[in-house]
Steps between C-alpha positions, in 0.01 A plus 500: 500500500643629826778358712463506878741378764421354841788457742431267790629251752798494733739511202322793332439303184359663188195359325401655167148541368419555133145632512238563233210744495254213547643421845691187408874470547805280469712475816872431501605351837282485809653663809301520822172695485494548124161324494362766738659771285313370196172492694549858614579602142194318359723279287470129419805297405457263207860374507786487749848470351772393743862602440604233752360324805693648790250555777490879487386485137218246552349596838164594346506254209243266656266793568522629145440153358198454726365825357530366146854581385678240288850438642793466260854411611822341379417178685234343716454603864844462659521498884877450481530839330241677715693416820215599732613286796860622475393864509265438792783331692698821449222683685347673199121553507431340162232259389369381166223258414572229242366565152476324166689616193249494213754529220868407507696720259845341535537434129304799366703783342191719467168551673191665356216615724243700306685793346807442717792322337779418746842360427606261776867502599632229733756672723616246762755588763293665771264204487489204260149595386563873445344647188453855375208620291575745218208693351654618176208723399574724799872423543429380855692225679364343817827368634409333828807469721755464222587866435444800727573871486875496565509140619417137421317220679664320789647161420566356847162326529446133405520467123688828461803531274684830467679439170184356347306812597762727344494296181120502497482877535763569235362253247125533554439850640787721386417395143168688524478860373669757724174694536326199657347597835586247770240435770684298769374282781630749758583868488450766233483452125802545276592432138714249315726776369555644847589163651738414216683826566497523879412171673809417711393139559450409136713712268426463131822324403 
């Protein structure tokens, strides 16, 4: 298994690709042009896992689903979370086609796909549907926009709640092993231990 990252779109959003030697892969989040990146890399997505449905994380979701990927998310397709029209009214060049969520994982604490066994952590605060995927076999956390390197997700968007996000991080993420590698929705990777020690926006109190 290899992990690849594609960063795309106006918000420079990270999408993560867990690839196998046979050319199949699992994709976590779908920023702009990740479908083209897979084509160029001769990879085929079997599953797309969404950490949340803000537009920058789902721009290529419809393309990946059309190519055969099964879409899994905390809830069904949610235009009120995607906020496409609002972003366009702000003058941002963003666009996303509607897509169907094949499996809603709102009430699922774990997810098994082949040899991959993910723990699912609901971490609302940035968005009501925010979830993080923890791959315990590798000590990898795909955090979405909950926890960043030296920062946390913004909470001034509809459905955001600052105190709820802090509680979510401390209870759900900071309880993971310190050596856990954190792959965030934006910016460089970090670790749980590093953020517990140094994150000024969410001290480990």
